[in-house]
PDB file of N, H, CA, C and O in Angstrom:
ATOM      1  N   UNK A   1      11.040   5.486  -3.158  1.00  0.00           N
ATOM      2  CA  UNK A   1      10.185   4.555  -3.324  1.00  0.00           C
ATOM      3  C   UNK A   1      10.177   3.903  -4.694  1.00  0.00           C
ATOM      4  O   UNK A   1      10.042   4.702  -5.621  1.00  0.00           O
ATOM      5  N   UNK A   2      10.287   2.694  -5.002  1.00  0.00           N
ATOM      6  H   UNK A   2      10.397   2.045  -4.249  1.00  0.00           H
ATOM      7  CA  UNK A   2      10.587   1.850  -6.297  1.00  0.00           C
ATOM      8  C   UNK A   2       9.283   1.899  -7.192  1.00  0.00           C
ATOM      9  O   UNK A   2       8.167   1.799  -6.683  1.00  0.00           O
ATOM     10  N   UNK A   3       9.466   2.046  -8.461  1.00  0.00           N
ATOM     11  H   UNK A   3      10.373   2.127  -8.875  1.00  0.00           H
ATOM     12  CA  UNK A   3       8.127   2.005  -9.196  1.00  0.00           C
ATOM     13  C   UNK A   3       8.281   0.416  -9.592  1.00  0.00           C
ATOM     14  O   UNK A   3       9.315  -0.219  -9.384  1.00  0.00           O
ATOM     15  N   UNK A   4       7.220  -0.072 -10.131  1.00  0.00           N
ATOM     16  H   UNK A   4       6.380   0.444 -10.300  1.00  0.00           H
ATOM     17  CA  UNK A   4       7.054  -1.232 -10.774  1.00  0.00           C
ATOM     18  C   UNK A   4       7.937  -1.620 -12.041  1.00  0.00           C
ATOM     19  O   UNK A   4       8.457  -2.697 -12.335  1.00  0.00           O
ATOM     20  N   UNK A   5       7.937  -0.303 -12.742  1.00  0.00           N
ATOM     21  H   UNK A   5       7.515   0.571 -12.503  1.00  0.00           H
ATOM     22  CA  UNK A   5       8.823  -0.622 -13.792  1.00  0.00           C
ATOM     23  C   UNK A   5      10.573  -0.666 -13.493  1.00  0.00           C
ATOM     24  O   UNK A   5      11.415  -1.099 -14.279  1.00  0.00           O
ATOM     25  N   UNK A   6      10.766  -0.214 -12.430  1.00  0.00           N
ATOM     26  H   UNK A   6      10.082   0.138 -11.791  1.00  0.00           H
ATOM     27  CA  UNK A   6      12.033  -0.146 -11.874  1.00  0.00           C
ATOM     28  C   UNK A   6      12.319  -1.764 -11.107  1.00  0.00           C
ATOM     29  O   UNK A   6      13.381  -2.385 -11.154  1.00  0.00           O
ATOM     30  N   UNK A   7      11.420  -2.072 -10.619  1.00  0.00           N
ATOM     31  H   UNK A   7      10.557  -1.568 -10.581  1.00  0.00           H
ATOM     32  CA  UNK A   7      11.507  -3.585 -10.256  1.00  0.00           C
ATOM     33  C   UNK A   7      11.635  -4.640 -11.254  1.00  0.00           C
ATOM     34  O   UNK A   7      12.354  -5.631 -11.121  1.00  0.00           O
ATOM     35  N   UNK A   8      10.823  -4.349 -12.362  1.00  0.00           N
ATOM     36  H   UNK A   8      10.239  -3.544 -12.469  1.00  0.00           H
ATOM     37  CA  UNK A   8      10.728  -5.629 -13.686  1.00  0.00           C
ATOM     38  C   UNK A   8      12.052  -5.269 -14.232  1.00  0.00           C
ATOM     39  O   UNK A   8      12.637  -6.229 -14.735  1.00  0.00           O
ATOM     40  N   UNK A   9      12.738  -4.040 -14.271  1.00  0.00           N
ATOM     41  H   UNK A   9      12.263  -3.261 -13.863  1.00  0.00           H
ATOM     42  CA  UNK A   9      13.688  -3.769 -15.166  1.00  0.00           C
ATOM     43  C   UNK A   9      15.204  -3.743 -14.291  1.00  0.00           C
ATOM     44  O   UNK A   9      16.270  -3.325 -14.741  1.00  0.00           O
ATOM     45  N   UNK A  10      15.037  -4.138 -13.344  1.00  0.00           N
ATOM     46  H   UNK A  10      14.171  -4.478 -12.979  1.00  0.00           H
ATOM     47  CA  UNK A  10      16.526  -4.333 -12.260  1.00  0.00           C
ATOM     48  C   UNK A  10      17.320  -5.516 -13.000  1.00  0.00           C
ATOM     49  O   UNK A  10      16.929  -6.671 -13.171  1.00  0.00           O
ATOM     50  N   UNK A  11      18.566  -4.922 -13.407  1.00  0.00           N
ATOM     51  H   UNK A  11      18.884  -3.985 -13.269  1.00  0.00           H
ATOM     52  CA  UNK A  11      19.360  -6.141 -13.765  1.00  0.00           C
ATOM     53  C   UNK A  11      20.685  -6.194 -12.593  1.00  0.00           C
ATOM     54  O   UNK A  11      21.115  -5.173 -12.057  1.00  0.00           O
ATOM     55  N   UNK A  12      21.148  -7.388 -12.358  1.00  0.00           N
ATOM     56  H   UNK A  12      20.799  -8.217 -12.793  1.00  0.00           H
ATOM     57  CA  UNK A  12      22.367  -7.475 -11.323  1.00  0.00           C
ATOM     58  C   UNK A  12      23.663  -7.946 -12.374  1.00  0.00           C
ATOM     59  O   UNK A  12      23.649  -8.632 -13.396  1.00  0.00           O
ATOM     60  N   UNK A  13      24.601  -7.365 -11.759  1.00  0.00           N
ATOM     61  H   UNK A  13      24.613  -6.808 -10.929  1.00  0.00           H
ATOM     62  CA  UNK A  13      25.960  -7.883 -12.330  1.00  0.00           C
ATOM     63  C   UNK A  13      26.121  -9.524 -12.327  1.00  0.00           C
ATOM     64  O   UNK A  13      25.644 -10.205 -11.419  1.00  0.00           O
ATOM     65  N   UNK A  14      26.789 -10.042 -13.355  1.00  0.00           N
ATOM     66  H   UNK A  14      27.177  -9.488 -14.092  1.00  0.00           H
ATOM     67  CA  UNK A  14      26.987 -11.313 -13.241  1.00  0.00           C
ATOM     68  C   UNK A  14      27.983 -11.552 -12.241  1.00  0.00           C
ATOM     69  O   UNK A  14      28.804 -10.696 -11.911  1.00  0.00           O
ATOM     70  N   UNK A  15      27.907 -13.010 -11.626  1.00  0.00           N
ATOM     71  H   UNK A  15      27.240 -13.706 -11.894  1.00  0.00           H
ATOM     72  CA  UNK A  15      29.026 -13.058 -10.374  1.00  0.00           C
ATOM     73  C   UNK A  15      30.274 -14.082 -11.111  1.00  0.00           C
ATOM     74  O   UNK A  15      30.030 -14.342 -12.289  1.00  0.00           O
ATOM     75  N   UNK A  16      31.119 -14.474 -10.748  1.00  0.00           N
ATOM     76  H   UNK A  16      31.317 -14.262  -9.790  1.00  0.00           H
ATOM     77  CA  UNK A  16      32.154 -14.985 -11.482  1.00  0.00           C
ATOM     78  C   UNK A  16      31.915 -16.419 -11.873  1.00  0.00           C
ATOM     79  O   UNK A  16      32.682 -16.929 -12.689  1.00  0.00           O
ATOM     80  N   UNK A  17      30.863 -17.156 -11.335  1.00  0.00           N
ATOM     81  H   UNK A  17      30.240 -16.741 -10.672  1.00  0.00           H
ATOM     82  CA  UNK A  17      30.487 -18.497 -11.870  1.00  0.00           C
ATOM     83  C   UNK A  17      29.236 -18.270 -12.655  1.00  0.00           C
ATOM     84  O   UNK A  17      28.647 -19.337 -12.826  1.00  0.00           O
ATOM     85  N   UNK A  18      28.758 -17.461 -13.080  1.00  0.00           N
ATOM     86  H   UNK A  18      29.237 -16.594 -12.941  1.00  0.00           H
ATOM     87  CA  UNK A  18      27.777 -17.148 -14.039  1.00  0.00           C
ATOM     88  C   UNK A  18      26.249 -16.931 -13.340  1.00  0.00           C
ATOM     89  O   UNK A  18      25.216 -16.807 -13.999  1.00  0.00           O
ATOM     90  N   UNK A  19      26.328 -16.913 -11.894  1.00  0.00           N
ATOM     91  H   UNK A  19      27.166 -17.014 -11.359  1.00  0.00           H
ATOM     92  CA  UNK A  19      25.150 -16.477 -11.083  1.00  0.00           C
ATOM     93  C   UNK A  19      25.083 -14.869 -10.796  1.00  0.00           C
ATOM     94  O   UNK A  19      25.810 -14.091 -11.413  1.00  0.00           O
ATOM     95  N   UNK A  20      24.253 -14.487  -9.917  1.00  0.00           N
ATOM     96  H   UNK A  20      23.663 -15.119  -9.415  1.00  0.00           H
ATOM     97  CA  UNK A  20      24.307 -13.099  -9.612  1.00  0.00           C
ATOM     98  C   UNK A  20      25.183 -12.930  -8.355  1.00  0.00           C
ATOM     99  O   UNK A  20      25.528 -13.829  -7.588  1.00  0.00           O
ATOM    100  N   UNK A  21      25.501 -11.535  -8.275  1.00  0.00           N
ATOM    101  H   UNK A  21      25.221 -10.805  -8.898  1.00  0.00           H
ATOM    102  CA  UNK A  21      26.406 -11.256  -7.154  1.00  0.00           C
ATOM    103  C   UNK A  21      25.371 -11.267  -5.904  1.00  0.00           C
ATOM    104  O   UNK A  21      24.295 -10.669  -5.926  1.00  0.00           O
ATOM    105  N   UNK A  22      25.776 -11.914  -4.980  1.00  0.00           N
ATOM    106  H   UNK A  22      26.650 -12.400  -4.962  1.00  0.00           H
ATOM    107  CA  UNK A  22      24.858 -11.824  -3.812  1.00  0.00           C
ATOM    108  C   UNK A  22      24.720 -10.624  -3.126  1.00  0.00           C
ATOM    109  O   UNK A  22      23.640 -10.362  -2.597  1.00  0.00           O
ATOM    110  N   UNK A  23      25.663  -9.854  -3.058  1.00  0.00           N
ATOM    111  H   UNK A  23      26.541 -10.067  -3.487  1.00  0.00           H
ATOM    112  CA  UNK A  23      25.699  -8.449  -2.282  1.00  0.00           C
ATOM    113  C   UNK A  23      24.433  -7.535  -3.153  1.00  0.00           C
ATOM    114  O   UNK A  23      23.600  -6.884  -2.523  1.00  0.00           O
ATOM    115  N   UNK A  24      24.435  -7.598  -4.629  1.00  0.00           N
ATOM    116  H   UNK A  24      25.111  -8.127  -5.141  1.00  0.00           H
ATOM    117  CA  UNK A  24      23.426  -6.638  -5.259  1.00  0.00           C
ATOM    118  C   UNK A  24      22.353  -7.242  -4.786  1.00  0.00           C
ATOM    119  O   UNK A  24      21.599  -6.665  -4.003  1.00  0.00           O
ATOM    120  N   UNK A  25      22.128  -8.641  -5.256  1.00  0.00           N
ATOM    121  H   UNK A  25      22.741  -9.109  -5.892  1.00  0.00           H
ATOM    122  CA  UNK A  25      20.480  -9.146  -4.992  1.00  0.00           C
ATOM    123  C   UNK A  25      20.285  -8.841  -3.747  1.00  0.00           C
ATOM    124  O   UNK A  25      19.214  -8.242  -3.650  1.00  0.00           O
ATOM    125  N   UNK A  26      20.955  -8.999  -2.464  1.00  0.00           N
ATOM    126  H   UNK A  26      21.826  -9.486  -2.543  1.00  0.00           H
ATOM    127  CA  UNK A  26      20.485  -8.609  -1.114  1.00  0.00           C
ATOM    128  C   UNK A  26      20.069  -7.145  -0.929  1.00  0.00           C
ATOM    129  O   UNK A  26      19.035  -6.835  -0.339  1.00  0.00           O
ATOM    130  N   UNK A  27      21.139  -6.038  -1.595  1.00  0.00           N
ATOM    131  H   UNK A  27      21.980  -6.290  -2.074  1.00  0.00           H
ATOM    132  CA  UNK A  27      20.812  -4.686  -1.340  1.00  0.00           C
ATOM    133  C   UNK A  27      19.614  -4.709  -2.114  1.00  0.00           C
ATOM    134  O   UNK A  27      18.714  -4.473  -1.308  1.00  0.00           O
ATOM    135  N   UNK A  28      19.064  -4.886  -3.391  1.00  0.00           N
ATOM    136  H   UNK A  28      19.795  -5.078  -4.046  1.00  0.00           H
ATOM    137  CA  UNK A  28      17.781  -4.901  -3.896  1.00  0.00           C
ATOM    138  C   UNK A  28      16.678  -5.331  -3.274  1.00  0.00           C
ATOM    139  O   UNK A  28      15.650  -4.678  -3.453  1.00  0.00           O
ATOM    140  N   UNK A  29      16.646  -6.342  -2.536  1.00  0.00           N
ATOM    141  H   UNK A  29      17.481  -6.873  -2.391  1.00  0.00           H
ATOM    142  CA  UNK A  29      15.736  -7.333  -1.737  1.00  0.00           C
ATOM    143  C   UNK A  29      15.730  -6.390  -0.727  1.00  0.00           C
ATOM    144  O   UNK A  29      14.570  -6.006  -0.574  1.00  0.00           O
ATOM    145  N   UNK A  30      16.519  -5.820   0.062  1.00  0.00           N
ATOM    146  H   UNK A  30      17.461  -6.132  -0.062  1.00  0.00           H
ATOM    147  CA  UNK A  30      16.516  -5.030   1.145  1.00  0.00           C
ATOM    148  C   UNK A  30      15.406  -3.560   0.954  1.00  0.00           C
ATOM    149  O   UNK A  30      14.601  -3.064   1.742  1.00  0.00           O
ATOM    150  N   UNK A  31      15.765  -3.219  -0.310  1.00  0.00           N
ATOM    151  H   UNK A  31      16.419  -3.622  -0.950  1.00  0.00           H
ATOM    152  CA  UNK A  31      15.194  -1.723  -0.474  1.00  0.00           C
ATOM    153  C   UNK A  31      13.757  -2.131  -1.003  1.00  0.00           C
ATOM    154  O   UNK A  31      12.892  -1.332  -0.643  1.00  0.00           O
ATOM    155  N   UNK A  32      13.366  -3.036  -1.663  1.00  0.00           N
ATOM    156  H   UNK A  32      14.069  -3.685  -1.956  1.00  0.00           H
ATOM    157  CA  UNK A  32      12.242  -3.862  -2.004  1.00  0.00           C
ATOM    158  C   UNK A  32      11.464  -4.210  -0.830  1.00  0.00           C
ATOM    159  O   UNK A  32      10.249  -4.027  -0.766  1.00  0.00           O
ATOM    160  N   UNK A  33      12.131  -4.689   0.055  1.00  0.00           N
ATOM    161  H   UNK A  33      13.119  -4.838   0.003  1.00  0.00           H
ATOM    162  CA  UNK A  33      11.298  -5.009   1.407  1.00  0.00           C
ATOM    163  C   UNK A  33      10.893  -3.949   2.047  1.00  0.00           C
ATOM    164  O   UNK A  33       9.717  -4.014   2.403  1.00  0.00           O
ATOM    165  N   UNK A  34      11.618  -2.718   2.398  1.00  0.00           N
ATOM    166  H   UNK A  34      12.574  -2.665   2.109  1.00  0.00           H
ATOM    167  CA  UNK A  34      11.520  -1.540   2.845  1.00  0.00           C
ATOM    168  C   UNK A  34      10.217  -0.811   2.208  1.00  0.00           C
ATOM    169  O   UNK A  34       9.304  -0.286   2.845  1.00  0.00           O
ATOM    170  N   UNK A  35      10.341  -0.900   0.868  1.00  0.00           N
ATOM    171  H   UNK A  35      11.083  -1.326   0.350  1.00  0.00           H
ATOM    172  CA  UNK A  35       9.299  -0.063   0.110  1.00  0.00           C
ATOM    173  C   UNK A  35       7.801  -1.190   0.390  1.00  0.00           C
ATOM    174  O   UNK A  35       6.779  -0.622   0.775  1.00  0.00           O
ATOM    175  N   UNK A  36       7.766  -2.284   0.242  1.00  0.00           N
ATOM    176  H   UNK A  36       8.596  -2.746  -0.070  1.00  0.00           H
ATOM    177  CA  UNK A  36       6.641  -3.002   0.497  1.00  0.00           C
ATOM    178  C   UNK A  36       6.151  -2.951   1.738  1.00  0.00           C
ATOM    179  O   UNK A  36       4.924  -2.947   1.843  1.00  0.00           O
ATOM    180  N   UNK A  37       6.960  -2.900   2.931  1.00  0.00           N
ATOM    181  H   UNK A  37       7.956  -2.903   2.845  1.00  0.00           H
ATOM    182  CA  UNK A  37       6.704  -2.638   4.256  1.00  0.00           C
ATOM    183  C   UNK A  37       5.885  -1.199   4.375  1.00  0.00           C
ATOM    184  O   UNK A  37       4.769  -1.114   4.887  1.00  0.00           O
ATOM    185  N   UNK A  38       6.492  -0.283   3.917  1.00  0.00           N
ATOM    186  H   UNK A  38       7.399  -0.352   3.500  1.00  0.00           H
ATOM    187  CA  UNK A  38       5.953   1.133   3.543  1.00  0.00           C
ATOM    188  C   UNK A  38       4.140   1.091   3.201  1.00  0.00           C
ATOM    189  O   UNK A  38       3.179   1.530   3.833  1.00  0.00           O
ATOM    190  N   UNK A  39       4.248   0.428   2.042  1.00  0.00           N
ATOM    191  H   UNK A  39       5.029   0.072   1.528  1.00  0.00           H
ATOM    192  CA  UNK A  39       3.000   0.592   1.268  1.00  0.00           C
ATOM    193  C   UNK A  39       2.241  -0.495   2.160  1.00  0.00           C
ATOM    194  O   UNK A  39       1.041  -0.240   2.258  1.00  0.00           O
ATOM    195  N   UNK A  40       2.572  -1.417   2.700  1.00  0.00           N
ATOM    196  H   UNK A  40       3.548  -1.624   2.620  1.00  0.00           H
ATOM    197  CA  UNK A  40       1.684  -2.426   3.353  1.00  0.00           C
ATOM    198  C   UNK A  40       1.133  -1.756   4.629  1.00  0.00           C
ATOM    199  O   UNK A  40       0.000  -1.964   5.062  1.00  0.00           O
ATOM    200  N   UNK A  41       2.095  -0.883   5.223  1.00  0.00           N
ATOM    201  H   UNK A  41       3.016  -0.714   4.871  1.00  0.00           H
ATOM    202  CA  UNK A  41       1.581   0.214   6.380  1.00  0.00           C
ATOM    203  C   UNK A  41       0.560   0.924   5.907  1.00  0.00           C
ATOM    204  O   UNK A  41      -0.559   0.951   6.419  1.00  0.00           O
ATOM    205  N   UNK A  42       0.957   1.612   4.764  1.00  0.00           N
ATOM    206  H   UNK A  42       1.866   1.590   4.348  1.00  0.00           H
ATOM    207  CA  UNK A  42      -0.119   2.797   4.382  1.00  0.00           C
ATOM    208  C   UNK A  42      -1.350   1.975   3.942  1.00  0.00           C
ATOM    209  O   UNK A  42      -2.423   2.308   4.446  1.00  0.00           O
ATOM    210  N   UNK A  43      -1.340   1.135   3.230  1.00  0.00           N
ATOM    211  H   UNK A  43      -0.469   0.864   2.821  1.00  0.00           H
ATOM    212  CA  UNK A  43      -2.607   0.145   2.673  1.00  0.00           C
ATOM    213  C   UNK A  43      -3.682   0.268   4.074  1.00  0.00           C
ATOM    214  O   UNK A  43      -4.791   0.801   4.095  1.00  0.00           O
ATOM    215  N   UNK A  44      -2.963  -0.399   5.190  1.00  0.00           N
ATOM    216  H   UNK A  44      -2.062  -0.832   5.173  1.00  0.00           H
ATOM    217  CA  UNK A  44      -3.684  -0.693   6.401  1.00  0.00           C
ATOM    218  C   UNK A  44      -4.123   0.554   6.806  1.00  0.00           C
ATOM    219  O   UNK A  44      -5.329   0.610   7.043  1.00  0.00           O
ATOM    220  N   UNK A  45      -3.472   1.593   6.954  1.00  0.00           N
ATOM    221  H   UNK A  45      -2.492   1.548   6.761  1.00  0.00           H
ATOM    222  CA  UNK A  45      -3.913   2.744   7.506  1.00  0.00           C
ATOM    223  C   UNK A  45      -5.035   3.242   6.609  1.00  0.00           C
ATOM    224  O   UNK A  45      -6.088   3.567   7.158  1.00  0.00           O
ATOM    225  N   UNK A  46      -4.938   3.326   5.448  1.00  0.00           N
ATOM    226  H   UNK A  46      -4.083   3.062   5.002  1.00  0.00           H
ATOM    227  CA  UNK A  46      -6.002   3.689   4.692  1.00  0.00           C
ATOM    228  C   UNK A  46      -7.382   2.712   4.421  1.00  0.00           C
ATOM    229  O   UNK A  46      -8.408   3.159   3.909  1.00  0.00           O
ATOM    230  N   UNK A  47      -7.250   1.632   4.756  1.00  0.00           N
ATOM    231  H   UNK A  47      -6.416   1.269   5.171  1.00  0.00           H
ATOM    232  CA  UNK A  47      -8.356   0.676   4.974  1.00  0.00           C
ATOM    233  C   UNK A  47      -9.151   1.193   6.099  1.00  0.00           C
ATOM    234  O   UNK A  47     -10.358   1.416   6.013  1.00  0.00           O
ATOM    235  N   UNK A  48      -8.305   1.412   7.362  1.00  0.00           N
ATOM    236  H   UNK A  48      -7.325   1.231   7.432  1.00  0.00           H
ATOM    237  CA  UNK A  48      -8.976   1.724   8.435  1.00  0.00           C
ATOM    238  C   UNK A  48      -9.696   3.135   8.244  1.00  0.00           C
ATOM    239  O   UNK A  48     -10.784   3.302   8.794  1.00  0.00           O
ATOM    240  N   UNK A  49      -9.205   4.016   7.588  1.00  0.00           N
ATOM    241  H   UNK A  49      -8.320   3.880   7.142  1.00  0.00           H
ATOM    242  CA  UNK A  49      -9.600   5.600   7.260  1.00  0.00           C
ATOM    243  C   UNK A  49     -11.023   5.294   6.349  1.00  0.00           C
ATOM    244  O   UNK A  49     -12.118   5.829   6.522  1.00  0.00           O
ATOM    245  N   UNK A  50     -10.743   4.503   5.562  1.00  0.00           N
ATOM    246  H   UNK A  50      -9.854   4.068   5.421  1.00  0.00           H
ATOM    247  CA  UNK A  50     -12.100   4.378   4.746  1.00  0.00           C
ATOM    248  C   UNK A  50     -13.303   3.593   5.419  1.00  0.00           C
ATOM    249  O   UNK A  50     -14.452   3.908   5.110  1.00  0.00           O
ATOM    250  N   UNK A  51     -13.077   2.636   6.280  1.00  0.00           N
ATOM    251  H   UNK A  51     -12.143   2.381   6.531  1.00  0.00           H
ATOM    252  CA  UNK A  51     -13.728   2.479   7.489  1.00  0.00           C
ATOM    253  C   UNK A  51     -14.571   3.298   8.273  1.00  0.00           C
ATOM    254  O   UNK A  51     -15.781   3.259   8.491  1.00  0.00           O
ATOM    255  N   UNK A  52     -13.628   4.080   8.664  1.00  0.00           N
ATOM    256  H   UNK A  52     -12.644   4.112   8.486  1.00  0.00           H
ATOM    257  CA  UNK A  52     -14.109   5.391   9.728  1.00  0.00           C
ATOM    258  C   UNK A  52     -15.083   6.174   8.659  1.00  0.00           C
ATOM    259  O   UNK A  52     -16.167   6.598   9.061  1.00  0.00           O
ATOM    260  N   UNK A  53     -14.788   6.310   7.650  1.00  0.00           N
ATOM    261  H   UNK A  53     -13.908   5.965   7.323  1.00  0.00           H
ATOM    262  CA  UNK A  53     -15.354   7.458   6.724  1.00  0.00           C
ATOM    263  C   UNK A  53     -16.926   6.778   6.237  1.00  0.00           C
ATOM    264  O   UNK A  53     -17.954   7.451   6.164  1.00  0.00           O
ATOM    265  N   UNK A  54     -16.860   5.766   6.029  1.00  0.00           N
ATOM    266  H   UNK A  54     -16.025   5.220   6.089  1.00  0.00           H
ATOM    267  CA  UNK A  54     -18.012   4.794   5.648  1.00  0.00           C
ATOM    268  C   UNK A  54     -18.870   4.679   6.945  1.00  0.00           C
ATOM    269  O   UNK A  54     -20.086   4.699   6.755  1.00  0.00           O
ATOM    270  N   UNK A  55     -18.478   4.573   8.114  1.00  0.00           N
ATOM    271  H   UNK A  55     -17.490   4.557   8.269  1.00  0.00           H
ATOM    272  CA  UNK A  55     -19.157   4.476   9.309  1.00  0.00           C
ATOM    273  C   UNK A  55     -19.939   6.006   9.385  1.00  0.00           C
ATOM    274  O   UNK A  55     -21.150   6.124   9.569  1.00  0.00           O
ATOM    275  N   UNK A  56     -19.081   7.034   9.222  1.00  0.00           N
ATOM    276  H   UNK A  56     -18.097   6.938   9.073  1.00  0.00           H
ATOM    277  CA  UNK A  56     -19.686   8.351   9.635  1.00  0.00           C
ATOM    278  C   UNK A  56     -20.663   8.625   8.473  1.00  0.00           C
ATOM    279  O   UNK A  56     -21.771   9.057   8.790  1.00  0.00           O
ATOM    280  N   UNK A  57     -20.341   8.391   6.930  1.00  0.00           N
ATOM    281  H   UNK A  57     -19.441   8.040   6.673  1.00  0.00           H
ATOM    282  CA  UNK A  57     -21.307   8.238   5.999  1.00  0.00           C
ATOM    283  C   UNK A  57     -22.758   7.642   6.418  1.00  0.00           C
ATOM    284  O   UNK A  57     -23.808   8.277   6.313  1.00  0.00           O
ATOM    285  N   UNK A  58     -22.653   6.445   6.863  1.00  0.00           N
ATOM    286  H   UNK A  58     -21.801   5.930   6.948  1.00  0.00           H
ATOM    287  CA  UNK A  58     -23.678   5.685   7.477  1.00  0.00           C
ATOM    288  C   UNK A  58     -24.867   6.612   8.625  1.00  0.00           C
ATOM    289  O   UNK A  58     -26.086   6.673   8.784  1.00  0.00           O
ATOM    290  N   UNK A  59     -23.670   7.202   9.214  1.00  0.00           N
ATOM    291  H   UNK A  59     -22.680   7.152   9.084  1.00  0.00           H
ATOM    292  CA  UNK A  59     -24.269   8.047  10.458  1.00  0.00           C
ATOM    293  C   UNK A  59     -25.006   8.873  10.063  1.00  0.00           C
ATOM    294  O   UNK A  59     -26.136   9.007  10.532  1.00  0.00           O
ATOM    295  N   UNK A  60     -24.485   9.677   9.026  1.00  0.00           N
ATOM    296  H   UNK A  60     -23.567   9.568   8.645  1.00  0.00           H
ATOM    297  CA  UNK A  60     -25.019  11.041   8.408  1.00  0.00           C
ATOM    298  C   UNK A  60     -26.631  10.523   7.530  1.00  0.00           C
ATOM    299  O   UNK A  60     -27.622  11.253   7.511  1.00  0.00           O
ATOM    300  N   UNK A  61     -26.584   9.459   7.020  1.00  0.00           N
ATOM    301  H   UNK A  61     -25.779   8.866   7.036  1.00  0.00           H
ATOM    302  CA  UNK A  61     -27.502   8.988   6.107  1.00  0.00           C
ATOM    303  C   UNK A  61     -28.766   8.664   7.248  1.00  0.00           C
ATOM    304  O   UNK A  61     -29.904   9.115   7.115  1.00  0.00           O
ATOM    305  N   UNK A  62     -28.352   7.847   8.317  1.00  0.00           N
ATOM    306  H   UNK A  62     -27.427   7.481   8.425  1.00  0.00           H
ATOM    307  CA  UNK A  62     -29.587   7.932   9.483  1.00  0.00           C
ATOM    308  C   UNK A  62     -30.047   9.087   9.941  1.00  0.00           C
ATOM    309  O   UNK A  62     -31.258   9.215  10.116  1.00  0.00           O
ATOM    310  N   UNK A  63     -29.052  10.258  10.249  1.00  0.00           N
ATOM    311  H   UNK A  63     -28.068  10.154  10.107  1.00  0.00           H
ATOM    312  CA  UNK A  63     -29.607  11.262  10.733  1.00  0.00           C
ATOM    313  C   UNK A  63     -30.552  12.102   9.434  1.00  0.00           C
ATOM    314  O   UNK A  63     -31.481  12.873   9.676  1.00  0.00           O
ATOM    315  N   UNK A  64     -30.149  11.805   8.293  1.00  0.00           N
ATOM    316  H   UNK A  64     -29.395  11.178   8.096  1.00  0.00           H
ATOM    317  CA  UNK A  64     -30.706  12.502   7.012  1.00  0.00           C
ATOM    318  C   UNK A  64     -32.246  11.791   7.163  1.00  0.00           C
ATOM    319  O   UNK A  64     -33.209  12.552   7.257  1.00  0.00           O
ATOM    320  N   UNK A  65     -32.463  10.314   7.186  1.00  0.00           N
ATOM    321  H   UNK A  65     -31.681   9.696   7.109  1.00  0.00           H
ATOM    322  CA  UNK A  65     -33.504   9.731   7.313  1.00  0.00           C
ATOM    323  C   UNK A  65     -34.423  10.075   8.653  1.00  0.00           C
ATOM    324  O   UNK A  65     -35.628   9.850   8.540  1.00  0.00           O
ATOM    325  N   UNK A  66     -34.119  10.406   9.440  1.00  0.00           N
ATOM    326  H   UNK A  66     -33.140  10.588   9.532  1.00  0.00           H
ATOM    327  CA  UNK A  66     -34.602  10.941  10.683  1.00  0.00           C
ATOM    328  C   UNK A  66     -35.287  12.175  10.431  1.00  0.00           C
ATOM    329  O   UNK A  66     -36.404  12.518  10.818  1.00  0.00           O
ATOM    330  N   UNK A  67     -34.446  12.796   9.721  1.00  0.00           N
ATOM    331  H   UNK A  67     -33.539  12.517   9.408  1.00  0.00           H
ATOM    332  CA  UNK A  67     -34.968  14.538   9.680  1.00  0.00           C
ATOM    333  C   UNK A  67     -36.048  14.375   8.416  1.00  0.00           C
ATOM    334  O   UNK A  67     -36.934  15.214   8.256  1.00  0.00           O
ATOM    335  N   UNK A  68     -35.914  13.346   7.628  1.00  0.00           N
ATOM    336  H   UNK A  68     -35.194  12.664   7.758  1.00  0.00           H
ATOM    337  CA  UNK A  68     -37.052  13.418   6.545  1.00  0.00           C
ATOM    338  C   UNK A  68     -38.317  12.980   7.129  1.00  0.00           C
ATOM    339  O   UNK A  68     -39.430  13.444   6.885  1.00  0.00           O
ATOM    340  N   UNK A  69     -37.947  11.814   8.111  1.00  0.00           N
ATOM    341  H   UNK A  69     -37.042  11.437   8.309  1.00  0.00           H
ATOM    342  CA  UNK A  69     -39.484  11.401   8.623  1.00  0.00           C
ATOM    343  C   UNK A  69     -40.045  12.401   9.651  1.00  0.00           C
ATOM    344  O   UNK A  69     -41.261  12.492   9.823  1.00  0.00           O
ATOM    345  N   UNK A  70     -39.162  13.149  10.332  1.00  0.00           N
ATOM    346  H   UNK A  70     -38.175  13.075  10.193  1.00  0.00           H
ATOM    347  CA  UNK A  70     -39.919  14.358  11.261  1.00  0.00           C
ATOM    348  C   UNK A  70     -40.296  15.313  10.445  1.00  0.00           C
ATOM    349  O   UNK A  70     -41.257  15.960  10.862  1.00  0.00           O
ATOM    350  N   UNK A  71     -39.873  15.626   9.426  1.00  0.00           N
ATOM    351  H   UNK A  71     -39.092  15.101   9.087  1.00  0.00           H
ATOM    352  CA  UNK A  71     -40.489  16.767   8.635  1.00  0.00           C
ATOM    353  C   UNK A  71     -41.877  16.206   7.891  1.00  0.00           C
ATOM    354  O   UNK A  71     -42.858  16.939   7.768  1.00  0.00           O
ATOM    355  N   UNK A  72     -41.856  14.921   7.442  1.00  0.00           N
ATOM    356  H   UNK A  72     -41.059  14.325   7.541  1.00  0.00           H
ATOM    357  CA  UNK A  72     -43.052  14.321   6.985  1.00  0.00           C
ATOM    358  C   UNK A  72     -44.177  14.458   7.770  1.00  0.00           C
ATOM    359  O   UNK A  72     -45.242  13.954   7.415  1.00  0.00           O
TER     360      UNK A  72
END
């Protein structure tokens, strides 16, 4: 996985006409796309997990309130 520092410090060899070598840029973009895709999927999964855990917390709070009301 590439770090933000690696992305910002990435340099490409100059091509003959003064631009960048297409193969090097394409390779870098492919790697960046793979990393981004992985992070996007992980982020989506974690958001789903957070939602599940928040629902569970709400459920436990309701149980707690019911128990308090019963005890009182």
